[in-house]
C-alpha positions as CSV (number, residue, x, y, z in Angstrom):
1,M,0.0,0.1,-0.1
2,N,1.0,3.2,-0.2
3,Q,3.0,5.2,2.0
4,Q,2.9,9.4,3.5
5,I,5.9,10.6,3.4
6,D,5.9,12.3,6.9
7,Q,8.2,14.6,8.8
8,D,10.3,12.4,10.2
9,R,11.2,11.1,6.5
10,L,11.8,14.5,5.5
11,M,13.8,14.7,8.1
12,V,15.9,11.7,6.9
13,F,16.0,13.6,3.3
14,S,17.6,16.9,4.2
15,N,19.8,15.0,6.7
16,T,21.0,12.8,4.0
17,L,21.2,15.7,1.4
18,E,23.5,18.4,4.2
19,E,25.8,14.4,4.0
20,Y,25.7,14.8,0.1
21,R,26.8,18.2,0.3
22,R,29.7,18.1,2.7
23,G,31.1,15.2,0.7
24,K,31.1,17.2,-2.7
25,Q,32.8,20.6,-1.6
26,A,35.9,19.9,-3.2
27,I,34.5,19.4,-6.6
28,E,32.4,22.8,-6.6
29,S,35.0,24.2,-5.3
30,R,37.1,22.8,-8.8
31,I,33.8,24.3,-11.0
32,V,33.4,27.8,-9.3
33,E,37.3,28.2,-9.8
34,A,37.6,26.7,-13.3
35,E,34.5,29.5,-14.1
36,E,36.6,32.0,-12.9
37,F,39.2,31.1,-15.7
38,W,36.7,31.1,-18.4
39,K,35.7,34.8,-17.4
40,L,39.6,35.7,-17.3
41,R,39.2,36.4,-13.2
42,H,41.5,34.4,-11.7
43,W,43.9,36.4,-10.7
44,R,41.4,36.3,-7.5
45,S,43.4,33.0,-6.7
46,I,46.6,34.4,-7.5
47,R,46.6,37.1,-5.2
48,D,44.6,39.5,-3.4
49,K,43.1,42.4,-5.4
50,N,45.7,45.2,-5.3
51,P,44.2,48.4,-7.4
52,D,48.0,49.4,-7.8
53,E,49.6,47.0,-9.5
54,P,47.9,45.5,-13.0
55,E,46.4,42.0,-13.1
56,P,46.8,41.3,-17.1
57,A,44.6,37.8,-18.1
58,S,45.5,36.2,-21.5
59,G,43.1,33.6,-22.9
60,W,45.4,30.8,-24.6
61,L,43.6,28.4,-21.7
62,V,40.5,30.0,-23.4
63,N,41.5,29.5,-26.9
64,A,41.8,26.0,-26.3
65,I,38.3,25.4,-24.9
66,L,37.0,27.2,-28.0
67,S,39.0,25.2,-30.5
68,K,37.6,21.8,-28.6
69,H,34.0,23.4,-28.8
70,S,34.3,24.3,-32.4
71,D,35.0,20.5,-32.2
72,A,32.1,19.1,-31.2
73,V,30.0,21.2,-32.4
74,D,31.2,20.0,-35.7
75,A,30.2,16.6,-34.6
76,Y,26.7,16.7,-33.2
77,P,24.9,13.5,-33.5
78,E,22.5,11.6,-34.6
79,A,20.7,8.1,-33.7
80,L,19.7,5.7,-36.3
81,C,17.5,2.6,-34.2
82,L,18.5,-0.9,-35.1
83,P,16.0,-4.3,-34.4
84,R,17.3,-6.6,-32.8
85,E,14.7,-9.1,-34.2
86,A,13.0,-8.9,-37.7
87,Q,9.9,-8.0,-36.3
88,D,11.0,-4.8,-34.8
89,Q,12.7,-3.6,-38.2
90,Q,9.4,-1.2,-38.9
91,E,8.9,0.5,-35.4
92,A,12.8,0.8,-35.3
93,K,12.3,2.5,-39.0
94,M,10.0,4.5,-36.9
95,L,11.8,5.5,-34.3
96,S,15.0,6.5,-36.3
97,T,12.8,8.9,-37.9
98,I,10.9,10.6,-35.1
99,L,13.8,10.5,-32.2
100,P,15.4,13.7,-34.5
101,V,12.2,15.3,-34.0
102,I,11.8,14.8,-30.5
103,L,15.3,16.3,-29.6
104,Q,14.8,19.1,-32.6
105,Q,11.6,20.0,-29.7
106,N,14.2,20.3,-26.9
107,D,16.4,22.3,-28.7
108,F,18.8,19.0,-28.5
109,A,21.5,21.4,-30.4
110,Q,22.1,24.2,-27.8
111,V,21.8,21.4,-25.1
112,W,24.7,19.5,-26.6
113,S,26.2,23.1,-27.3
114,D,25.8,24.2,-23.4
115,V,26.6,20.6,-21.7
116,W,30.0,20.8,-23.9
117,W,31.0,24.5,-22.8
118,Y,30.4,22.9,-19.0
119,K,32.0,19.8,-20.0
120,L,35.2,21.5,-21.3
121,K,35.4,24.0,-18.6
122,S,34.1,21.5,-15.2
123,G,34.9,18.5,-16.5
124,T,31.6,16.7,-16.5
125,G,28.7,17.3,-18.5
126,V,25.2,16.4,-17.0
127,Y,22.0,15.7,-19.2
128,G,18.5,15.3,-17.3
129,V,16.2,12.8,-19.8
130,F,12.8,13.7,-18.1
131,W,9.1,13.5,-18.5
132,D,7.5,16.5,-18.7
133,A,3.5,16.3,-17.6
134,E,2.5,19.6,-18.7
135,K,3.8,19.8,-22.1
136,N,2.1,20.0,-25.1
137,G,-1.0,21.1,-23.5
138,G,-0.9,18.4,-20.7
139,L,-0.5,15.9,-23.1
140,G,2.9,15.8,-21.8
141,D,6.7,14.5,-23.6
142,I,10.8,14.1,-23.2
143,S,12.6,17.2,-21.9
144,I,15.8,16.6,-21.9
145,Q,17.8,19.6,-20.2
146,K,21.3,20.5,-19.3
147,V,22.2,20.2,-15.3
148,D,24.2,21.8,-13.1
149,I,26.5,20.1,-11.1
150,L,26.3,22.5,-8.3
151,N,22.3,21.5,-8.0
152,L,23.8,17.9,-8.2
153,F,23.8,15.5,-5.4
154,W,24.8,11.8,-4.5
155,E,26.2,9.9,-2.2
156,P,29.9,10.3,-1.8
157,G,32.5,7.4,-2.8
158,V,30.1,5.7,-5.1
159,S,31.4,4.8,-8.7
160,R,28.3,4.7,-10.6
161,L,25.2,6.8,-10.2
162,Q,22.9,4.0,-10.0
163,D,24.1,2.8,-7.2
164,S,23.9,6.4,-4.9
165,R,21.4,5.3,-2.2
166,Y,20.0,9.0,-2.8
167,V,20.4,11.4,-5.2
168,F,19.2,15.0,-4.7
169,H,17.9,17.9,-7.5
170,V,18.0,21.6,-5.5
171,T,16.9,24.9,-7.4
172,L,16.5,28.1,-5.6
173,Q,12.8,29.2,-6.1
174,D,11.1,32.8,-5.8
175,N,9.0,32.5,-2.8
176,E,6.1,34.4,-5.3
177,V,5.9,31.4,-7.9
178,L,6.2,28.8,-5.6
179,L,2.6,30.7,-3.8
180,A,0.8,30.9,-6.9
181,Q,1.8,27.3,-7.8
182,Y,1.4,25.8,-4.3
183,P,-1.0,27.7,-2.0
184,G,-0.7,25.5,0.8
185,L,3.2,26.8,1.4
186,A,2.4,30.0,2.6
187,G,4.1,30.2,6.9
188,H,6.4,27.8,5.1
189,L,8.5,29.2,2.9
190,G,12.3,30.1,3.5
191,S,14.4,33.6,3.2
192,G,17.1,32.3,0.6
193,S,19.5,29.9,2.7
194,S,20.1,26.6,0.3
195,P,23.0,24.0,0.1
196,V,23.3,25.4,-3.5
197,R,26.8,26.5,-4.1
198,R,27.0,29.9,-6.1
199,Y,29.6,31.0,-8.7
200,H,31.4,34.2,-8.4
201,Y,29.1,36.6,-10.0
202,D,30.1,40.3,-11.3
203,E,27.2,42.3,-10.2
204,N,24.9,41.3,-6.8
205,I,22.5,38.4,-7.1
206,S,20.2,38.8,-4.1
207,T,18.8,35.4,-3.2
208,Q,16.3,36.9,-0.5
209,G,13.1,35.9,-0.9
210,K,13.5,32.5,-2.3
211,S,13.4,29.1,-0.7
212,P,15.4,26.2,-2.0
213,V,12.7,23.7,-3.9
214,I,14.6,19.7,-3.0
215,E,13.8,17.3,-5.8
216,V,14.8,13.1,-4.1
217,Y,15.4,10.3,-6.5
218,Y,15.8,7.0,-4.9
219,K,14.8,3.3,-5.4
220,V,12.5,0.9,-3.0
221,R,13.3,-2.5,-3.8
222,G,13.9,-1.8,-7.7
223,V,11.2,0.9,-8.1
224,L,12.6,4.5,-8.4
225,H,10.5,6.9,-6.1
226,Y,10.9,10.8,-6.5
227,C,9.3,13.3,-3.9
228,K,9.4,17.0,-3.8
229,Y,9.4,19.2,-0.9
230,V,10.2,22.2,0.0
231,N,11.4,22.2,3.8
232,D,8.5,20.8,5.6
233,V,6.0,20.8,2.7
234,V,5.9,17.9,0.6
235,L,5.0,18.9,-2.8
236,Y,4.4,15.7,-4.5
237,A,5.2,11.9,-3.7
238,T,5.2,9.2,-6.3
239,E,4.7,7.3,-3.0
240,E,1.7,9.2,-1.7
241,D,0.1,8.8,-5.6
242,P,-2.2,5.7,-5.7
243,L,-1.3,5.4,-9.5
244,L,2.4,5.4,-9.0
245,W,3.1,4.0,-5.4
246,E,4.0,0.6,-6.9
247,R,5.3,1.3,-10.1
248,G,7.3,4.0,-9.5
249,L,8.6,7.4,-11.1
250,Y,10.1,5.4,-14.3
251,D,9.1,1.7,-15.2
252,H,12.9,2.1,-16.6
253,G,14.1,2.5,-12.9
254,Q,17.3,4.2,-14.1
255,Y,17.9,7.7,-12.0
256,P,17.4,10.2,-15.0
257,F,20.3,11.7,-14.9
258,L,23.4,10.9,-17.2
259,F,26.9,12.2,-16.6
260,D,29.5,12.6,-19.7
261,P,33.0,13.7,-18.0
262,L,35.8,14.7,-19.8
263,F,39.2,13.1,-18.2
264,P,37.4,10.6,-15.8
265,E,39.0,10.3,-11.7
266,E,38.1,7.3,-10.1
267,G,35.8,7.0,-7.0
268,Y,33.0,9.8,-8.9
269,P,30.2,8.5,-10.7
270,G,30.9,9.3,-13.4
271,C,33.0,12.9,-12.8
272,G,35.7,13.9,-14.8
273,Y,38.3,16.9,-14.5
274,G,38.9,19.7,-17.5
275,Y,41.1,21.8,-19.5
276,V,40.8,23.9,-17.0
277,D,42.2,22.0,-14.3
278,L,44.9,20.8,-16.3
279,C,46.5,24.4,-17.4
280,K,45.6,26.3,-15.0
281,D,49.0,26.0,-13.7
282,P,51.1,27.0,-16.3
283,Q,48.3,29.6,-17.1
284,K,48.6,31.8,-14.3
285,I,52.6,31.6,-14.5
286,V,52.5,33.5,-17.8
287,D,50.1,35.9,-16.1
288,I,52.0,36.6,-13.7
289,L,55.0,36.9,-15.9
290,N,52.7,39.2,-17.8
291,N,52.2,41.5,-15.0
292,C,56.5,41.7,-14.4
293,F,56.5,43.0,-18.1
294,V,54.3,44.8,-17.8
295,Q,55.7,46.8,-15.2
296,S,58.6,46.4,-15.8
297,A,57.6,48.3,-19.1
298,V,55.6,51.0,-17.2
299,A,59.1,51.3,-14.6
300,A,61.3,51.8,-18.2
301,S,58.8,54.4,-19.6
302,T,58.4,56.8,-16.6
303,P,61.6,59.1,-16.2
304,R,62.5,58.4,-12.8
305,W,65.7,61.2,-10.7
306,F,67.3,60.6,-7.3
307,V,67.9,64.2,-6.2
308,R,70.5,65.8,-4.1
309,A,68.5,67.1,-0.6
310,D,71.4,70.7,-0.7
311,G,71.0,69.6,-4.8
312,G,69.0,73.2,-5.0
313,V,67.0,72.1,-8.0
314,N,63.4,73.3,-8.2
315,E,61.6,69.8,-8.6
316,E,58.6,71.0,-8.9
317,E,59.7,73.2,-12.9
318,Y,61.8,70.3,-13.4
319,A,58.9,67.6,-13.4
320,D,56.7,70.4,-15.6
321,L,57.5,70.1,-19.4
322,T,55.7,73.2,-20.1
323,K,58.3,75.6,-18.2
324,K,61.3,76.9,-20.1
325,F,63.3,77.9,-17.4
326,V,64.0,75.6,-14.1
327,H,65.4,77.6,-10.6
328,V,68.0,76.5,-9.2
329,Q,70.1,77.7,-5.6
330,G,73.8,77.5,-5.6
331,R,76.1,75.4,-8.4
332,V,74.4,72.5,-10.3
333,D,76.4,69.5,-11.0
334,A,75.6,66.2,-11.7
335,D,75.4,65.4,-8.6
336,S,72.5,67.4,-8.1
337,I,69.7,65.6,-9.7
338,L,70.3,61.6,-11.7
339,Q,68.3,60.1,-13.5
340,I,67.4,56.4,-12.6
341,Q,67.8,53.5,-14.1
342,T,66.3,50.5,-14.9
343,S,66.9,47.3,-16.4
344,P,64.9,45.4,-18.6
345,M,63.4,41.6,-17.8
346,P,65.9,38.9,-18.5
347,G,65.9,37.0,-22.0
348,N,65.1,34.0,-20.0
349,A,61.8,35.0,-18.4
350,V,60.8,35.6,-22.2
351,E,62.2,32.4,-23.0
352,Y,60.3,30.8,-20.2
353,M,57.2,33.0,-20.0
354,Q,57.0,31.0,-24.1
355,M,57.7,27.7,-22.7
356,K,54.7,27.5,-20.8
357,I,52.5,29.1,-23.8
358,N,54.0,25.8,-25.6
359,E,53.2,23.8,-22.4
360,I,49.3,25.0,-23.1
361,K,49.2,24.2,-26.6
362,E,51.2,20.9,-26.1
363,V,48.5,19.6,-22.7
364,S,45.5,21.0,-24.3
365,G,46.1,19.5,-28.0
366,N,45.4,22.8,-29.5
367,R,48.4,23.3,-31.8
368,D,49.1,25.9,-34.4
369,I,48.8,22.9,-37.1
370,N,44.9,22.3,-35.2
371,N,43.8,26.2,-35.7
372,G,45.2,26.3,-39.6
373,G,48.3,27.6,-38.9
374,A,51.6,26.9,-39.9
375,A,55.1,28.2,-40.6
376,S,56.6,25.4,-42.9
377,V,53.9,24.0,-44.0
378,T,51.7,26.0,-46.8
379,A,50.1,22.9,-49.0
380,A,46.4,23.1,-48.2
381,S,45.8,19.3,-48.4
382,A,48.9,19.3,-46.5
383,I,47.7,21.2,-43.9
384,V,44.3,19.1,-44.0
385,A,46.3,16.1,-43.5
386,L,48.3,17.6,-40.1
387,Q,45.1,18.8,-38.8
388,E,43.3,15.7,-39.1
389,A,46.5,13.1,-37.8
390,G,46.3,15.9,-34.6
391,N,42.5,15.9,-34.3
392,G,42.9,12.3,-32.2
393,L,42.2,14.0,-28.8
394,S,39.1,16.4,-30.2
395,R,37.8,12.2,-31.5
396,D,38.7,10.6,-28.6
397,M,36.4,13.8,-26.0
398,I,33.4,13.2,-28.9
399,A,33.3,9.4,-28.7
400,G,32.8,9.7,-25.2
401,S,30.4,11.7,-25.7
402,Y,28.7,9.6,-28.5
403,R,28.2,6.5,-25.2
404,T,26.4,8.8,-23.2
405,F,24.2,9.8,-25.9
406,R,23.5,6.6,-27.3
407,H,21.9,6.5,-23.2
408,I,20.2,9.5,-23.2
409,I,18.2,7.8,-27.2
410,E,18.0,5.2,-24.7
411,L,16.2,6.7,-22.1
412,C,13.6,8.3,-24.4
413,I,12.9,4.8,-26.2
414,E,11.9,3.6,-22.5
415,L,10.1,7.3,-22.1
416,I,7.8,7.0,-25.4
417,R,7.4,3.3,-24.4
418,Q,5.8,4.3,-20.8
419,F,4.2,7.5,-21.8
420,Y,3.3,7.4,-25.2
421,D,-0.3,6.1,-25.3
422,I,-2.2,8.5,-27.1
423,P,-1.0,8.4,-30.9
424,R,0.9,11.6,-32.0
425,T,1.4,13.4,-34.9
426,F,5.0,14.2,-36.2
427,R,6.2,16.3,-39.0
428,I,9.1,14.3,-41.4
429,V,10.9,16.2,-44.1
430,G,12.4,13.3,-45.7
431,E,14.0,12.9,-48.7
432,D,10.3,12.1,-50.3
433,G,9.2,15.4,-49.4
434,L,7.9,16.5,-45.8
435,S,5.5,13.8,-44.8
436,F,3.4,13.5,-41.1
437,C,2.9,10.3,-39.2
438,R,1.4,9.1,-36.0
439,Y,2.8,6.7,-33.6
440,S,1.8,5.9,-30.0
441,N,3.8,2.7,-28.0
442,A,1.8,0.5,-29.4
443,H,4.2,-1.5,-31.1
444,L,6.7,-1.1,-27.7
445,R,4.8,-2.7,-25.2
446,P,5.4,-6.8,-24.4
447,Q,4.1,-8.6,-26.8
448,A,2.8,-11.8,-26.1
449,L,4.8,-14.8,-27.0
450,G,3.8,-18.1,-25.8
451,M,3.7,-18.8,-22.3
452,G,5.7,-15.5,-22.0
453,A,6.2,-11.9,-23.3
454,R,8.5,-10.3,-25.6
455,L,9.8,-6.8,-25.0
456,P,10.9,-5.3,-28.2
457,V,14.7,-4.0,-27.8
458,F,16.7,-1.7,-30.3
459,D,20.6,-0.9,-30.6
460,I,21.3,3.0,-31.1
461,E,23.9,3.4,-33.3
462,V,25.7,7.2,-33.3
463,Q,26.1,9.2,-36.6
464,I,27.3,12.3,-37.3
465,Q,25.1,14.4,-38.5
466,A,26.0,18.1,-38.3
467,E,29.4,17.3,-40.1
468,S,32.8,19.8,-40.8
469,P,33.5,22.0,-43.9
470,Y,36.6,19.4,-44.6
471,S,34.1,16.0,-44.4
472,R,32.0,17.7,-46.7
473,E,34.8,18.9,-49.1
474,S,36.0,15.2,-49.1
475,A,32.1,13.4,-49.4
476,N,32.5,15.8,-52.9
477,Q,35.5,14.6,-53.7
478,L,34.7,11.3,-53.4
479,A,31.6,11.2,-55.2
480,I,33.5,12.9,-58.5
481,Q,36.3,10.3,-58.3
482,L,33.5,7.5,-58.5
483,Y,32.2,8.9,-61.1
484,Q,35.3,9.5,-62.8
485,L,35.5,5.8,-62.4
486,G,32.2,5.0,-64.6
487,V,30.7,3.4,-60.8
488,F,27.0,4.9,-62.0
489,Q,27.6,3.3,-65.7
490,P,25.1,0.7,-66.1
491,Q,26.9,-1.3,-68.0
492,N,30.1,-1.4,-65.2
493,A,27.5,-2.6,-62.1
494,A,28.7,-5.5,-61.3
495,A,32.9,-4.3,-60.7
496,A,31.1,-1.2,-58.8
497,R,29.2,-3.0,-56.2
498,G,32.9,-4.9,-55.5
499,L,34.8,-1.9,-55.1
500,L,31.7,-0.3,-52.7
501,Q,31.4,-3.5,-50.6
502,M,35.0,-3.2,-49.7
503,M,34.5,0.3,-48.9
504,D,33.8,2.2,-45.6
505,F,31.8,6.0,-46.0
506,K,28.3,7.1,-44.9
507,G,25.6,6.9,-47.7
508,K,27.2,3.8,-48.8
509,E,24.1,1.7,-48.6
510,K,22.5,4.4,-50.7
511,L,25.0,4.5,-53.5
512,L,25.0,0.2,-53.4
513,Q,20.8,0.8,-54.2
514,L,21.4,3.1,-57.1
515,V,24.0,1.3,-59.0
516,E,21.3,-2.2,-58.1
517,K,19.1,0.2,-60.2
518,N,21.0,1.4,-62.6
519,A,22.0,-2.4,-63.4
520,L,18.6,-3.0,-64.3
521,L,18.8,-0.3,-67.1
522,L,21.2,-2.9,-69.5
523,P,18.9,-4.9,-71.6
524,A,18.5,-8.3,-70.7
525,P,21.1,-10.7,-72.1
526,P,19.7,-13.5,-74.7
527,P,18.4,-17.1,-73.2
528,P,21.3,-19.8,-72.6
529,G,21.3,-21.9,-76.3
530,K,19.4,-19.8,-78.5
531,A,22.0,-16.7,-79.2
532,K,20.8,-14.4,-81.5
533,L,21.8,-15.3,-84.9
534,P,22.1,-11.8,-88.1
535,P,19.7,-11.2,-90.2
536,P,19.4,-12.8,-93.8
537,A,20.6,-11.1,-96.5
538,R,17.7,-10.0,-98.8
539,K,17.3,-10.9,-102.3
540,E,18.0,-8.9,-104.7
541,P,14.9,-8.4,-107.2
542,A,15.3,-9.1,-110.8
543,Y,15.0,-6.1,-112.7
544,L,17.3,-3.9,-110.3
545,A,20.2,-7.3,-111.2
546,N,19.5,-6.6,-114.7
547,A,19.4,-3.4,-115.0
548,R,22.6,-2.8,-113.0
549,A,24.4,-5.7,-115.9
550,Q,22.7,-3.4,-118.7
551,A,24.5,-0.1,-117.0
552,R,28.0,-1.6,-116.5
553,D,28.0,-2.8,-120.1
554,G,26.5,0.2,-121.2
555,A,23.7,-1.4,-123.3
556,K,20.4,0.6,-122.5
557,P,17.8,-1.1,-120.4
558,R,14.9,-2.9,-121.3
């Protein structure tokens, strides 16, 4: 039977949340510091603010992040569903058609970009895959969002998020908005205190008049449950819902959060460290040396003087360049006033700073050749070849995100299986133009099979949707070369088929189908043993033969 979430249960939730918060303070500090480096405000971590000294902040580390983010955007993924059994082929084709529409409705391209920014800076991106019952006018649909790790709390020490006893997601919301939505919260709202760590903002952002809204996910005997509460008031709980107390929130039974680490760390559920953690120390040294160079340049360009106390020189008139005469008392010699000589920065300091700049480039894999610049290479094809050879680090990072994307699609399919009871209409733009299709979960539910049931299951293949200009140009050049080789000519269909089967490129199956269609354009060969003979020669009429003979002999034709 369903259970009530009483005050003792809420106290257990809150105490557990505080324990989890203390366990991830080190991660939160790293994330906040990484954001400071991204905003070029990292002098706060070098020293206290000194208004009398310059604080130059170079963007070598930022440029490395920009380069890797552009690689990730160029490799935007798309999902292809593959059936595990022959009877699910049509369903897999339908899912491959509607899933891109669902991603587009969630603006997943922007979510992909935002998570990658967070991943590159902080080391871990987090996706949230939920069912939003208020979408589409109450019909409900899938919601895919970026989740800030500062708002997420899990059990310290677990290596998989699914092994955590509880998972908390905490947000700070305005009290007036909460009262409008939940009138029963009157007298139970807080005054701005929250367990969520805050970033360092340039402007003053007040948290007064806001309360933390706590969402806790937990598992009971393998069933995923959910509770949402503010202070001591429960807003919603699946254990109190007569329709869900036994079934749980989601049938798939998994926490709806997916971690996408950059450089993984042991002992964390998918968390890792990012480029800021990797390159912040050389970036600090570069900026400290930049500060020294600036101060040295200012000292060298600002003349200063030693003035003897009894030299008799009027210092104000001497410093004023508009004065044509400087009054003195007594005799003036070289010892009366002497310019201070400053020494320039040593050459080894310049070399050391350049070494640190090169270290940032090498460690981050952001060499000049990756950005299209190379002093010793001028040929465009050679530069592109070197870029592709040097992009192994980016390809490895993107491959990890593809694995996370595959899990996102799997959760989406499970939510479709659970909630798409009412058919929905999807607008499909395909090769044949615009079309509309209606889809429900009728063929995804468990199907009777003998004494048991069969559940349609699909494998997810990830492909690149938005390709880079280089990959598009390569595909165009490949098409031109295949055309020049005669692959599209009907008489070469057999040889073209063998050639294409040995190759591996995007669109290969479609090209094979085109070759098969071209092969049908050839005339059918004659059946064996009945070769077509040439037509017999026609016999010339007698009157034509007689006329030709008389003309040859010079006689008149009869």
